N, C-alpha and C positions, 0 to 999 in steps of 0.2 A: 504494499500499499504506499502511496506517495502522499505526504502530508506537508503543507505549507504553514508556517507560523509567521504572522505579520504583527510586528510590534516595534514601536519606536525605541524600546529598551530591551536589551539582551546582554548576556554576559560578554565582557567583564564589567559592564556598568554596575557600580555599587548601589543597586536599588533592589528593593524587595521584588518588584515585578520581574526584573531580569533574572534573579535567582529562581523565582517560581517557574518561569518559562524555561530556564535552563534545565531544571529538574524534569519538566515534562518532556522536553526534547530528548534528554538522556534516556528516559524511560521508553519513549516511543522507538528510539534507535535500538535499544536493547531488545525490544520485541521483534526486531527485524524489519521495521518500516524505513522507508527512505524519507529523511527529514531535511527540509530546507527552510531556512529562516531569512526573512526579509526584514532588515532592521537598519539602524543608523550607525554611523561611525562613532566609536567610543571617544571619550575625551583624549586629548593629546597626552602621550606618555603612558597610556594604558598598555598593559601586557595582554596580548590576545592569544589565548590557547583554547581553540575550539574543541568541543567534545568529539571523540571518535564517532564517526557515523553521522555527524550533523554538519551539513553544509550551510555556512552563514554568508549571506550577501549583504554588504553594508553600503549605505548611501549617506553623503554629507547632509547635515541638518543645521539649523540655527539653534544656538543654545543661549540661555539667559546669563546674567552676570555671575550666577553661581555655577555655571557650567552644566546646568540641567536642561533637558528637553521638556520644559514645562511652561505653559502659557499658550494662548490661542495661536499666536503667530508661529511659535516654535512647533506646535502640533501640525499646523498646515504645511510647514516646510518639509515635514515627513509625509503627510497624507497626500499632497498633490502628486508628487512623483510616484507614490505607492500605487496609484491606480494603473499607471502605465506598466510598472514593474509586475503587477499581478496579471495584467492582460498579456504581457509578453512572456511570462514564466511558463515552463512546461506544465501541462495540465496536471492538477492534483486531484486526489480523491476527496480531500477535505481541507479546509483552511481554518486555522485557529487564530483568533484575534482578541487582543486585550483593549480596554479603554485607552484613550478617550473615545467618546461616541463618534467623533469625526473620523477616526480610523475605522470604527465599526461600520460607518456609513459607506466609506470607500470599499471596504471588503464586501459589503452587501451589494453594492452596484456591480462590482467585478464578478461576484458569485452569480448574480442574476444573468449577466452576459454570458458567462461560461457554464451556467447550469451546474454549479458545484456547491454542495452544502458547506456551511460554515458553523463553527463553534464560537460563541461569545463567552470569553472568560471574564465574568463580571466580578473582578476582585475589588472594584470600586464602583460607586454610583455617582457619577460626576454631577448630574443635575441636582441631586440632594446636597452634595458637597458645596456646589456653587451657591445654593440657597442659604446654607448654613453660614457661608462666608460673607453673606450680605451683598452678593452680586445683584445687579439690577434684574428686575422681573423679566424684562425683555430678553436678556441674555439667558437667564435660567429657562425661560420658555423655549427658546431655540434649542438649547442643549437637551432639554427634556424630550422634545420632539425627535431629535436625532437619536437619542438613547432608546426611546420607545421603539423606533423603527428598527434599530440594530438588534434589539432583544427579540422583537416579534419575528424578524426574518431568519433567526438562527435555527438550525436543526437541533442544536443542543445549547443550553445556557448553563455554564458552570457557576455555581454559587459557593461562596466561602463560609457562609453561616446561615443559621435559621433566620436571623434578622434580615439578611440580604435577600433570602428567598421570598420573604413577605413583600419586600419592596419590588422585587422583580415581577412578582405576580401582579402587583399594582400597576406596573408599567406595561402589562399585557402579555407577559410570558405565559405559555401554556404549562399547566402543572406537570404534565408528563414530559415536557422538554427540559425540565430543570434537573440537574444532577448536583446534589450538595456534596462537594468534595472536601470542604474544610480548608484549613490553612495550617502552615507549619514553618519550621526553621530547618536549615541545613545542618543536621546533627553530625555531619562529617567535619564541619568547621566550628560550630558552636558546641563546645564540649567543656566539662569542668577541668580537664587536664590541659596543660600547656602554659605558655608564658602569660604573665599577668602584669599589668601596670603597677609599679611600686610607688606609692605616693601617700600623702596624708589622706585620711578618710574622705571619700567623696561619694556623692550620689550622681548617677549617670542617666542622662536622657539621651538615648542613642536612636536617631532616626529623624524623620521629617517633623518639623515644628511649624505648623501653619495655623490659620485662623481657627480651624475646627478643633485643633488640639488644645489650644489655650495653655501652652506650656509655661507661660509667665507665672502661673500660680505657684510654681516651685521657687521662683525668685522671691515672690512675696512671702513665702513661708520661711525663708531663711532668718527673718528677724525673730522667729520663735525657736530657733535651733542654735546651739552652741557647738563649735568645733567641727563643722562639716562644710566641705566645699561642694559646689554644684558644677557639673560639667555637661554641656550640651555638645553632642557629637552628631553631625549630619548637615542637613540643609533645610530650606523651607522659607516661606515668605515672612516668618516672624523672627528670623535670626538677627537682623539688624536691631529690631526692637528689644530682643532679649539681651543683646550686648549692651545697649544703652540702659536698660533697666538694671542690669547687674552693676554697671558702673555707678549708677545713681543710688540704688537701694542697698547694695552689698558690695562695696568696693573691695577688690582683691579676693573675693570668694566665688566668683562666677567666671568660668571659662566657656567661650563659645568657639568651637572648633569645626573645621570643615569635614565633609564626608570622607571616610576612609574605606579601604577594602574590608570585606567581611572578616578576614583573619585578624586584622588590626582591631576591628570593632570587638571581636571576641576577647582580645587581650584586655581591652578597657573594661569589658563586662566582668571578666574574672577578677579584676582588681577592685571593683566597686563594692561599697558597703551595701548599696541597694540600687536597683534599676527602676526607672520611673516611666510612667505613661499617664496620659490624661485625655479627657474629652470635655471641651467647653460646653456648658449647658446652653440650650437654645430653646426658642419658643416659636409658635406659628408654623409656617411651612418649613423653616429650618430645622424644626424638631424631628422631621422625618428622617434626617440623615443619621444612619447608624453605621458604625465601622468598628472593626476590631483592630487595635494597634498590634501589628505583627512583631513589634519590638518586644512585647511580652514573651512571645515564644522563644525568641533568641536568648533573652535573659534566662528564662527557665532552663533551656537546654544547657546553659553554662553553669547552672546551679546557683545563680545570683538571686537573692531575695528580691521580690518585686513589690512596688507600691503604685497603686492606680488611684487617680483622683477623678471622680466622675461617676456616671451611670452607664448601663449598657452591658454588652457581652464582655467587655474588658473587665468590668467589676466582678462579673460572675466568675470569670477565669481566675482572677486574683483571689477571690474568696475561697475557691476550691483548691488552690495551689497550697502545698505544704508550707512554703515560705512566702506566701502572698498576703497582702493587705489591701483592702479597698476602703477608701474614705470619701466623704463628700468633697465636692469641688470647692474647697474653702481653705484659705491660707493657714488658719489656726489648726484645723484638723490635719492638714498635710504636715505642718510643722511638728505637731505632736507625734505623728507617725514616724517622721524622719528622726526625731530625737530618740524614740524607742529603738529604731534600727541601729542607731549609733551606739546607744548605751548597752544593747544586748545583741552584738553581731552574731550571725550564724556561724557555727563551727564548720570546719572542713568536712566532717562526717555528715552534717545536715545538708551542706551544699551538694555533696556527692549523691545523697539520697534523693534530693530534689531533682537533680539532673537525670537520674535514673527514672524517676516518675515522669519527667517531661519526655524522655526518649520514647516512652510507650504511647504518648498521646499527641505529640506535635511533630513527628517526623515528617519532613517535607517529601521524603521518598514515598511514604504511604499516600500522601496527598497526590503526588504525581501519578501513582498507580491508579487511583480512582479517576483522576482526570483523563488518563490515557484510555481507560475503559470507555468513558463517555465519548472520546474522540473516535474510537474505533466504531462505536455504535452509530455515530453521526455519519461516518463514511458510507454506511449501509442504508442511510435514509434517503428516499427519493427526494429530489430537489424540491424545497418549499414545504415538506411535510415533516412533522415531528412524530417520533415513535417513543413508546415508554422508555424511560431511562432509569428504572428502578434498580437495574443491575449495578449502576454506577453510583448509587447513593451511599453516603458515608454511614 
C-alpha cells in the first residue's frame, strides 16, 4: 500500500506534531507500506536523519520570528505549493493530513480530483483555539468552515481524546468515521534514565506557551514560593510577555529559553523538581476549546512530578498520575502546590515508578499503532464514504 503524509511539520522539527507523525510513518513503514511525506524544510542547522523506509520530500516555507511555521501567512506558504505537489505525486492509496484546516482543505481538493481517500489527524481543533485566543469572529468563522469541510470529507478522522471526539462530532464528523487513538510521548527519548540538568531547584514549563495556555500564572505564583526558579522551554506567542513578566515580577528567577531537540528537553525534565502545564479559563464560544497538553506525557515518561493549573482532561490526567497534582487556575493555589513540591521532592524510586506507570499508558508507539490501523482501514474505503472504525478505537 502506498501512503502519503502531508504536513507542514515533520521530523527533525522539534514539535509534538512532527514527533507524532514520525511515529506513524515509522509504524506504517514497519508494516511494509510505502510511505512518502510531503513537508517543509526544517530550520537551518537541523540534522536530518530520515527513518528507514520513509521517503521525505521537503519544500521551502516562510517561518515566523521564532523560526516556526505558525501563522496564516506561514500556513499558506506551505499549503499553496502543496496542492501542486499532491497532484503531481505518484498516486497513493490514502493521504494523511494534520491541521491547520487550510492544509486539510488543500488535501480535500486534491483527494477529490484524484479520487483518493484521506485521513484527517485532528490533534488540534484550530477554530476552537482561535476563538479561545480572542481572534475576530470573522476569522474564526472562516477557519471553522474550512475545518468542518476537512472533517466531513475525510474517510477517517483521528481523535486524540474523548473531549476532541465530542467537538469533532459537533463539526459534522460521522460517529463511525472517528477513531480515538489517544496521545502519547516518545518513550525511547523521554525516559527516567540519562543525563539531567544540574542546577538549583527549578520548575519547568516545556512546550508551547500561547494564549490558550495562560502560562503566566506560574510567574504570578512565584511570589508565594521561596527558593524555586521557573524555566520556560519552547516557543509560543506568549514568550515575549513571559520574559517581560519575569523581569518585572520575579527578577532573576525566570528563564525563558528557546525550543530544543527532544533529547535536550528530556535532560531538562529529568533535572526539574516539577513539570508544569496549564489551561487558561475561558467563557462563551471560547469555552468550547478543549486540549490536552502533551507536555504532561513527556514529563510523566521521564518520571518528573507534574503540576497542572486549570480544568479539563489535563487535570484528570494529573489527578490520576502517581506524582501528579491538579489545582485551580489561581496564583495562590499554584504557589502552594509549587512550595509543596519543593519542600517534599520525589525520591528517585518514586520517579522510576512513575515513569514505569507512564510507559504503560502514554507510549507514542501504541498511539501510532492505533493510528496506523485506522489509516489502513481508510485505504479500503470507497472515495467519499466512511466505514466503521471501531477496530481502531483506543
